[in-house]
N, C-alpha and C positions, 0 to 999 in steps of 0.2 A: 504493500500500500504506500501511496505517496504521503509525505509529511504535510500536515495542514498548516498553512501560513496565512496570517491576517496581514494584509497590506493597507497601510494608511494611504488612501488613494484620492487625489484631488482632480485627476483628469489632465493635469499639466504634463509638460515634457518629462520631468524627472520620474513621476510616478507611472507614466505610460511606459517609459523604459523599464522600470522595475517590474511591471506586470508581465511584459514579454520575457525579460531576462530570467525572472524567477520561475516562470512556468516552462519555458522552452529550454533554457540552458541548465538550470538547477533542478528542474523536475519537481517543483513544489505544486501542491494543490492550492492555488492562490484564491483567497477570499478577499476581494476588494471591498473596502469600507470607506465611505465618504462621511466625514463628520461635518455637517452643515452648521456653521456658526453664524448664520444669518447672511452669508454672502451669495447664496445660490437661489435662483428662482426654480419653480417646478419644472419649467421648460429646460433649464440648464441641467438639472439633475437627471431628467430623462435623457438628454444628450450624453451626459457623462456615463450613465448606465449603459447606453447603447455602445459607446466607445469601449467601455471596459470589456464587454463580452466580445467585441471584435478583436480586442487584444489577447483574448484567450483565457480570461479568468474563469474560475470554477463557479463562483457566485459573486453577486454584487449586493451590497446593503448600504442604504443611506440612513444615518441616524441624525435626526434634527435635534441639535443641542443648543439652539439659539437661546431659549429661556434659561437653561441651566448655565450657559455661558454668562448671560447677563447677571443672574442671581449670585453666582459664585465668584465673579471677577469684575465684570464691567461696572457694576454698581459701586464697587469700592474704588475703582479708578476715578469715577465721578466724585464720590464723596471726598477723595483726597486731592482732586484737581491734578492728577498725576500726568506730567509731561516729562519724559526722559530727556535730560539735558535741556530742559525748558523748550523742547521742540516737538518730540515724538510722542503720540498718545499710546504707544506700546500696542499697536494694532495686532501685529503678528505675535509678539511676545506673549500677549494675553491669550490669544485664541489657541496657541500651541498647547497650553496647559490643559484646556478642556478637551482638545482633540486627542492628545496623548492619553489622558485619563479615560476617555470613552473607548479608545482602541484597546487599552489594557483590559478594561472591563469586558469588552466583547470577546477578546481572545480567551479570557478565563471562561466565559459563558459557553463558547463553542469548543473548548478544550483544545486549543491550538498548540502546535509544537513550536511555532515561531511567529514573531511579529516582524514587520519590515517597514521602513520609512525611506523616503527619497532624499534625505538631507545630504549635503556635500560635507567634505571634511574640513572646510574652512569657515563654516558659519556657526550661528548660535543654535539653530534648530536641532542639530544632532545631539547636543547636550540636553536640551529640553525634553526631547522624546526619550532619550536613554535614561535620564534620571527618573522620570515618571515610571517607565517600564521596569527599571531595577527595583523600585519601591513597591509597585502594585502587582507586578507579575514576574517576580524574580526567577522563577524556574523556566520561563519561556525564553527561547533563544532570540536574540536580536540580530536581524540581517539588514545590512545597509550597502547595497550594491554601488551606488554612486560614490559614496565615501571610500569604500574598499578598492574600487577600480580606478579612482582618481580621474573621473571622466569629465571632459568639457561638454558643454551643450552641443557643440558641433559633432562630437563623437557619439553622443546619444542619438542625434538626428540621423547620423549615418547608419548606426546599428538598426534603428527602426526601419529605415529605408531598405536595408539589406534583408530584413525579415518581412518585407511586403507592406509596411505601414508608412504612408506618406504623412509628413508633418508640414504645416505652413511655416516656412522658415522665417518670414517676416514677423509673424506673430510670436514665434518661439524665441526671437531675439531677447524678449523681456520676460522675466519671471514675475508673474502676477499672483498675489495672494489676497483674496477678497473675503472680508468677514463683516460682522455687525459693527465693529469698532474701527473700520477703515481698511484701505487697500494698500499693500506695499508694492513697489515697482522697482525691480532690479534689472540692470542692463550694463552694457559696456561702459556707459557714461558714469555709473556709480562705482566703477572700479578705479576711477581716477579721482584726483582732488580738485580738479579745475573745470570739469565739464558738467553742464546741466542736462537734465533729461529733456528731450524734445517734447513739444506739445502732444504729438501723436502717441507718445508712450503711455499717457494717462488714459485709463479706461473711460472716465467721464470727461466729456468735452463741453466747452462753453456753448450754451444754447443761445444763439443770436435771436431766437424767436421770443424769448422771455422778455419781460419788462426790463427797462434800464435799471430799475431798482425795485425791491419789494420789502415790505415790513413784515416781520414775524414776531409773535409774542410767545415766549416759552413759559409754561406754567409748572412750577415746582411745588411738590408737597413732601416735606421731610427729606429734602435733598434729591428726590427722584423726579424725573421729567414725566409728567402725567398728561400734559395737554399742549397743543400747538394751535395758536389762534383760538378759534372756537371749537376745535376738535379735541375730544377727550378719548383717551386710549385705556383699554382694559389692562394692558401690561406695558411697562416702559420700553421694552425692546421694540414694540410696534411704533412708538413715538420716535425712537431713534431712526428706524427705517423710513418713516414718513418724512422726517426732517432731511434725511439724506437725499430723498427723491426731489426735494425742493432746492436745497442748497448746492447740490452737485451740479446743477444746471448753470450755476454761476462760477464754476471751477474754483470754489473756495476750499481752503484746507490743504493746499499742496505745499510740499516742502521736501528738502533732503535732510535726513538725520545723519549726523556724524557722531560715532561713539566708539566705546571700547567693547570689543566682543568678549564673550566668555573665554574664548581660546587665546586671548592675549594680543590680538592685533586690532588696529583701527579699521573701521568699516563705515561705508556709506550705504544708505538705502533711501530711495524716493518713496513718497507716500501721498495719497490723497485721502482725507478723512474729514469731509465737510461737516457732517453731523457731530463727530467726536470733538472737533476743535470748537465749534459753536457752543456745544453743551458744556464743555469744560470751562470755557471763558465766561459763559453766562452764569454758570453755577458758582464760579469763583467770585464774580461780581456780586451776586446775591449774598454770598457768605461774608463779603467785606462789609455789607450793610447790617447783617443779622448776628454775627458772632463777635465774641469779645476779642480784644487785642491778643490775649495770650492763647486763646483757642486757635486763632489763626497762626500764631507763631509756632506752636507745637505741631499743628497739623502739617505745616509746610515741611518740617523736619522729618516727620514720620512718613510723609508722602514720598520723600526721596528714598528712604529705606525700602518702602513697599515697592516702589517702581524698580529699584535696583535688584531686589531679591526675585521679583517676578521675571525680570529680564534675564537673570542668571539661572533660571530654571528651578528656583527654590520655592515654588508655590506651595508645596506641601509642608514646609517648615511651620511648626506650631506658632512661631512668632508672628506669622502672617495673620493667623486667626486673632491674635491679641491686638494687632494694629487695626484689623477690620472692626473689632468690637469698639475700639476707641473712635474710629471714624463714624460708626453708626450712632454712637452716643452724642456726637456733635451735631447731628442733623435735625434734631427735634424742632428747632426754630428756623430752619432754612426753608421758608415758605414764601411764595409770591410769584410775581411776574417779572420777566426780563424782556426788554424791548430791543429788537435788533433790526438793522437795515442791511439787506443783502445787495451787493453790487458786484459787477464782474471782477473776479479774482480777490475781492476783499469784503469786509463787513464792518459795521459800526455798532458798538454796544451803546445804546442811547440812554439806558437807565433802568431802574427797577421800581416796583411798587410792592410793598409788603407790610402787613400788620405788625411784623416783627422788626421793622426797620429801626435801628438804633440811632440813625441820623435824624433826630427828632427835634424840631424847632422849640418844643416846650422846654428843652434843657439848654438852649443856646444855639447860636449859629457860628460856625468856625470863621474867624476873622472879622466878625461883625459885632456880636454882643454875647455877654454871658449872663445867665440867670441863676446859676447854682453856686456862685462863689464871688468873692470881692477881690479887689486889687491887693489888699493886705494879705488875703489868703494865699495868693500866688507869690507874693514877696517872701512869706514865711516858708512856703513849700520849696521855692527855688533855693533859699538859703540852706535848708536842711539837706536837700538832695545833692547840693554841690559841696557839702562839708567835707566828705572823705577825699574828694579830688583836690579841694582847697588845701587840706593838710598835706597831701602828697606833694603838690607843687611847691609849697612853702618849705617843706623839709628838704627837698632836692634842689632848690634854687641855687644854693651856694655850691653844691656839687657840680652843677652845670657850668658855673663860672670857673671852677677849678679845672674841669675837663677841657674847657676852651683854652685855658692857659697852657 
């Protein structure tokens, strides 16, 4: 009997190569599994399934993990306003965790002998998949053809052609990963430090037929996006997808992220994440109005840790659950509306409206008037708060003169 192997299958070039190579060359019974994290439509899943069987897989399964992905991870990225290196919403980093977890659980369910993924040997995904697999299904063998054979995309295309499978070379020049929280775009341009991605590389294009600008209102309840304009959603993931359908037409949320990979080299990746960027920026603006100074300070520090551990493949570390609990406890007063204007390639955060807004004229207006203190109060406070520094500078004044001489 052939060994049973579960392949994490997206339908892209790398996993298409794996499907053929693992079944034809290594003689595995390949069970292809797509974990839909909100990036595929029903039509796309149908096409991916058709293609999988054409490539010779034994079975194909699609697991819709969109809601689980939001509940276990995306929600906390929003609560924490997490942007890696102040740029990247961790689109792929986040979805790989739920994809790997779902693949591991499926492999156990079908009693698989092996699991496989199409990661290269130079990127982050190989670690993210391997770490989850080592924890959740440690007795199952991990197979990684692209990494082990050190293949280029051109070599993969040639192999598939030699085995009777034609690939659109123009389309295959770019590695596209699409999910609920954004789409990553990798190509020859991201292998350099000085070249930008061309307009055509991005899956979403500027729609010249839409209005020159449009206003949207995001409604948050306890930190979660529950409504857009007058439309209310039963689950926040639906709101994210709806906002993406509007904002992506303006080509908003594009950038190139530069960062340190898990394997120790610098890397660049392009992305488009219209909904993610708008939600993070809107949520952060609402928090600046509704949270205390020290809540905001502590949250920003923990957000850096959370984003880094997620990026490094350490999603299952119990410290992540501790940070999530803190994030959740801060969201009780994060309620209200955020008003945004969308324009081609950019957006404007116009302001917020909230019953929990701490910027309240009843207590004074910044730079204008005070209602809760007197000038003498401020004089006394300033004297006390500066006392320790005053002592420091007086004690060290003579030493400074000595050093100068």
